[in-house]
GUDO-110600 format. One record per residue: x, y, z of N, C-alpha, C in turn. Coordinates in steps of 0.2 Angstrom, whole numbers, padded with zeros to 4 digits, always signed. Layout:
<vogus>
XYZXYZXYZ;...
</vogus>
This chain:
<vogus>
-0013+0035-0034-0006+0034-0035-0003+0041-0037;-0007+0045-0039-0004+0052-0041-0001+0055-0035;-0004+0054-0029-0002+0057-0023+0005+0054-0021;+0006+0048-0022+0012+0045-0020+0018+0047-0025;+0016+0049-0031+0021+0051-0036+0026+0056-0033;+0024+0061-0029+0028+0066-0026+0033+0064-0022;+0032+0057-0019+0037+0055-0014+0041+0049-0016;+0038+0045-0021+0041+0038-0023+0041+0038-0030;+0046+0035-0033+0046+0034-0041+0043+0028-0043;+0042+0023-0038+0039+0017-0040+0035+0014-0034;+0030+0010-0036+0026+0006-0030+0027-0001-0032;+0027-0005-0027+0028-0012-0029+0023-0017-0025;+0022-0023-0028+0018-0028-0025+0021-0035-0026;+0019-0040-0022+0021-0046-0023+0015-0050-0025;+0016-0055-0030+0011-0059-0033+0013-0066-0035;+0008-0071-0034+0010-0078-0036+0009-0078-0043;+0014-0082-0046+0014-0083-0054+0007-0086-0056;+0003-0089-0052-0003-0092-0054-0009-0088-0053;-0008-0082-0051-0013-0077-0050-0016-0074-0056;-0022-0075-0058-0025-0072-0064-0024-0065-0065;-0024-0061-0059-0023-0054-0059-0016-0052-0062;-0011-0056-0063-0005-0055-0066-0005-0052-0072;-0009-0054-0077-0010-0052-0084-0013-0045-0084;-0018-0044-0079-0021-0037-0078-0016-0032-0076;-0012-0034-0071-0007-0029-0069-0002-0027-0075;+0000-0032-0079+0004-0031-0084+0001-0027-0090;-0005-0028-0091-0009-0023-0096-0009-0016-0093;-0009-0015-0087-0010-0009-0084-0003-0005-0083;+0002-0009-0085+0009-0006-0085+0014-0008-0079;+0011-0013-0075+0016-0016-0070+0021-0020-0073;+0027-0021-0071+0032-0025-0073+0035-0029-0068;+0037-0035-0070+0040-0040-0065+0047-0038-0064;+0049-0038-0058+0056-0036-0056+0061-0042-0057;+0066-0041-0062+0070-0046-0063+0074-0049-0057;+0074-0055-0056+0078-0058-0051+0074-0059-0044;+0067-0057-0044+0063-0057-0038+0060-0063-0037;+0060-0068-0041+0057-0074-0040+0059-0078-0034;+0054-0080-0030+0055-0084-0024+0050-0090-0024;+0051-0095-0020+0047-0100-0018+0042-0098-0012;+0036-0098-0014+0031-0095-0008+0029-0101-0003;+0025-0099+0002+0024-0104+0007+0020-0110+0005;+0017-0110-0001+0013-0116-0003+0017-0120-0009;+0024-0118-0010+0028-0121-0014+0028-0119-0022;+0024-0113-0023+0023-0111-0030+0028-0105-0030;+0028-0102-0036+0033-0096-0037+0029-0089-0036;+0032-0085-0033+0030-0078-0032+0035-0073-0034;+0033-0067-0036+0038-0062-0038+0036-0055-0037;+0040-0051-0037+0038-0044-0036+0037-0040-0043;+0032-0036-0042+0031-0032-0048+0031-0024-0046;+0033-0020-0051+0034-0013-0049+0030-0009-0055;+0028-0003-0053+0024+0002-0057+0028+0008-0057;+0030+0011-0062+0034+0017-0063+0029+0023-0062;+0029+0027-0057+0024+0032-0055+0025+0038-0060;+0031+0038-0063+0033+0044-0067+0029+0044-0074;+0026+0038-0075+0022+0037-0081+0015+0040-0081;+0013+0041-0074+0006+0044-0073+0006+0052-0076;+0002+0053-0080+0001+0060-0082-0003+0064-0078;-0002+0070-0076-0006+0074-0072-0013+0075-0076;-0018+0075-0072-0025+0075-0075-0027+0083-0074;-0030+0085-0079-0033+0092-0079-0040+0092-0078;-0043+0095-0073-0050+0095-0071-0054+0100-0076;-0058+0097-0080-0062+0100-0085-0069+0101-0083;-0070+0099-0077-0077+0099-0075-0080+0106-0074;-0085+0108-0078-0087+0115-0078-0093+0116-0073;-0095+0111-0069-0100+0111-0064-0098+0110-0057;-0094+0115-0055-0091+0115-0048-0096+0117-0043;
</vogus>
């Protein structure tokens, strides 16, 4: 995602509300996009989530064994 940061401020995904990964994404900083709820093909609720790439801090390579 660090490489995408140079070109895009956000990345997004679609997820079913019943997907257990939803809580994992939220813990990792993904946010539900307000108003994105839709009825999916099996009749459940899906919505979009976004992640703000500007939150990613640059990593400094401290590896001394190059």
